[in-house]
C-alpha positions in Angstrom: 29.8 -40.3 112.2 33.1 -39.2 112.5 33.9 -37.3 115.6 35.0 -33.6 115.5 38.6 -34.6 115.8 38.5 -37.1 113.2 36.9 -34.4 111.1 39.8 -31.7 111.9 42.0 -34.0 111.3 40.7 -35.3 108.0 40.4 -31.5 106.9 43.8 -30.8 107.8 45.0 -34.0 105.6 42.7 -32.8 103.3 44.3 -28.9 103.2 48.0 -30.7 102.7 47.3 -33.1 100.1 45.0 -31.2 97.6 47.2 -28.2 96.9 50.2 -30.6 95.9 47.9 -32.6 93.6 46.2 -29.3 92.0 49.6 -28.5 91.5 50.8 -31.7 90.2 47.5 -31.9 87.9 48.0 -28.6 86.2 51.5 -29.4 85.1 51.0 -32.8 83.8 48.0 -31.2 82.0 50.2 -28.5 80.7 52.7 -31.2 79.7 50.1 -33.3 77.7 49.2 -30.0 75.7 52.4 -29.2 75.1 53.2 -32.4 73.8 50.1 -32.5 71.6 50.6 -28.9 70.3 54.3 -29.9 68.9 52.7 -33.0 67.8 49.9 -31.3 65.3 52.4 -28.7 64.5 55.2 -31.0 63.0 55.8 -30.6 59.2 54.1 -33.9 57.7 56.4 -35.7 55.6 54.9 -36.1 51.9 56.3 -37.4 48.8 59.7 -37.9 51.3 59.4 -33.6 51.6 58.4 -31.5 54.3 54.8 -29.9 54.3 53.4 -27.8 57.0 49.5 -28.6 56.3 47.9 -28.3 59.8 47.4 -24.3 59.4 44.7 -25.7 56.7 42.5 -26.8 59.3 42.9 -23.3 61.9 40.1 -21.2 62.5 42.4 -18.6 62.1 43.4 -19.0 58.7 39.9 -19.7 57.5 39.2 -16.1 58.7 42.1 -15.0 56.7 40.9 -16.5 53.6 37.5 -14.7 53.9 39.1 -11.3 53.3 42.7 -11.5 52.0 42.5 -11.1 48.0 39.6 -8.2 48.4 42.1 -5.3 46.9 44.3 -7.5 44.4 43.3 -11.0 43.3 40.2 -11.1 43.6 39.3 -8.0 41.6 41.8 -9.9 38.9 40.0 -13.2 38.5 37.0 -11.7 37.0 39.1 -10.2 34.3 41.0 -13.2 33.6 37.7 -15.7 33.4 35.2 -13.0 31.6 35.6 -14.9 28.7 35.4 -18.3 30.0 32.7 -20.9 29.9 32.1 -24.4 31.0 33.0 -26.1 33.7 36.0 -24.5 36.1 38.0 -25.9 38.5 39.0 -23.7 41.4 41.7 -25.9 42.8 42.6 -25.5 46.8 39.2 -23.5 47.0 39.1 -23.0 51.1 36.0 -21.5 52.1 35.0 -21.3 48.4 35.2 -17.1 48.5 36.6 -16.8 45.1 33.7 -19.2 43.7 31.4 -17.1 45.2 32.9 -13.8 43.6 32.6 -15.8 40.5 29.0 -17.2 40.5 28.1 -13.6 39.1 29.4 -15.0 35.5 27.5 -17.9 34.0 29.9 -20.5 34.7 29.4 -24.1 36.4 32.2 -23.9 39.1 33.6 -26.8 41.2 36.0 -26.4 43.7 38.6 -29.3 45.8 40.6 -28.6 48.7 42.6 -31.0 51.2 41.0 -29.4 54.4 37.5 -30.9 54.9 37.0 -27.9 57.7 37.3 -25.1 54.8 35.4 -27.1 52.4 32.4 -27.4 55.5 32.5 -23.6 55.4 32.5 -23.5 51.3 28.8 -25.3 52.2 28.2 -23.1 54.8 28.3 -20.1 52.5 25.9 -21.6 50.0 27.9 -23.8 47.8 26.1 -27.0 46.4 28.3 -29.8 47.9 28.0 -31.8 44.8 30.3 -29.0 43.4 32.9 -29.3 45.8 35.5 -32.2 46.7 37.8 -32.8 49.7 41.3 -34.3 48.3 44.8 -33.4 47.5 45.5 -31.8 44.2 48.0 -34.0 43.4 45.8 -37.2 43.5 42.8 -36.1 41.9 39.5 -38.4 41.1 38.0 -36.1 38.2 37.7 -37.7 34.9 40.3 -36.9 32.1 39.5 -33.7 30.5 36.2 -32.8 33.1 36.7 -29.0 33.0 37.1 -26.5 30.5 38.9 -24.0 32.6 41.1 -24.3 36.2 42.5 -21.8 38.4 44.7 -21.6 41.6 45.3 -18.6 43.9 48.1 -18.4 46.4 48.2 -22.2 46.5 50.6 -23.8 44.6 54.0 -22.3 46.4 52.5 -23.9 49.3 53.1 -27.7 48.3 56.3 -29.8 47.8 58.7 -29.3 45.3 57.6 -32.9 44.2 53.9 -31.8 44.6 53.8 -28.5 42.5 54.7 -30.9 39.6 51.6 -33.4 40.2 49.7 -30.6 40.7 50.4 -29.2 37.4 50.4 -32.4 35.8 47.0 -33.4 37.1 45.8 -30.0 36.2 46.4 -30.9 32.6 45.0 -34.0 33.0 41.7 -32.6 34.0 41.6 -29.3 32.0 40.9 -29.1 28.5 41.9 -25.5 28.0 43.5 -23.2 30.0 44.5 -22.5 33.7 45.4 -19.9 35.5 47.7 -19.7 38.3 48.6 -17.1 40.8 51.6 -17.1 42.5 54.2 -15.2 45.0 57.9 -14.7 43.3 60.7 -13.0 45.0 60.9 -9.5 45.0 64.9 -10.2 44.9 64.7 -12.2 41.8 66.8 -15.1 43.7 65.5 -18.5 44.5 65.1 -18.0 48.5 63.7 -21.5 48.9 61.0 -22.5 51.4 60.0 -19.6 53.9 58.9 -21.2 57.2 56.1 -19.0 58.7 52.7 -18.9 59.4 51.7 -20.4 56.1 54.9 -21.7 54.7 55.8 -21.3 50.8 58.3 -21.0 48.1 59.7 -17.5 47.6 61.2 -18.3 44.2 62.2 -16.4 41.0 60.1 -15.9 38.1 62.8 -18.1 35.9 62.2 -21.0 38.7 58.4 -20.8 38.4 58.1 -20.9 34.5 60.3 -24.1 34.9 58.1 -25.7 36.6 55.0 -24.8 34.6 56.9 -25.3 30.9 57.9 -29.0 32.3 54.1 -29.7 31.7 52.8 -26.9 29.5 54.2 -26.2 26.1 52.8 -22.6 26.4 52.8 -20.4 29.4 52.3 -16.4 29.8 53.3 -15.0 33.0 51.0 -11.7 33.6 52.3 -8.9 36.6 49.5 -9.2 39.5 48.7 -6.4 42.0 48.9 -8.6 45.1 52.7 -7.9 46.9 54.2 -8.3 50.5 57.5 -7.2 52.1 59.5 -10.2 50.3 57.2 -11.1 47.1 55.1 -9.7 44.5 52.2 -11.6 42.7 52.5 -13.0 39.2 49.5 -15.0 37.2 51.0 -17.9 35.0 48.4 -18.7 32.3 49.1 -22.1 31.1 47.4 -23.2 27.6 47.2 -27.3 27.1 48.2 -28.2 23.5 45.9 -30.4 21.6 
């Protein structure tokens, strides 16, 4: 048993030692957390170019995807798809909200996305897991001409410039007829390049985008969209596959 004097001495030692240890521990945890945060939020190198992907595993982004198109693109996509039938691919489908909206039509809709977290939310909303695929859209595992139609909404602009062309080539390969792509283009009409914000993207002109689409598709129509923000306006690029 410790004597009373020894207990007093021991208590003083603990009192002197513990606060510095706590301070050191807290400081150490903060440093480690900061390093981890910086590591997770570094841009990833894809095909030799910088692409920011971590945001697609962020619950804040998942919440945004649940409502962002209510006043514009989610009203437009049914009008574009109303005469379509057969198998449809939603490229970069996210949480499956657009797939849910189009489920009112007699369409056989599939979706793919690079984020397993977002795909899990699509499954949770009731979309069949058999119709969902976690993959990089620049290298899809679907068979040639597996789909009749395809669409992407607010997705292509987040790919690297090389990735945009690769995605369009894949879209052409797996889609028999027509694909619809909603893209923000610069209000200025200039090629403003890669904009780094919460969800980074290319903010370029209609001509810049048309060149990308026409490098793969011989027939491309450009339609106005009601989507807009401070520096961009929305356009639909309708791409028709030649036989």
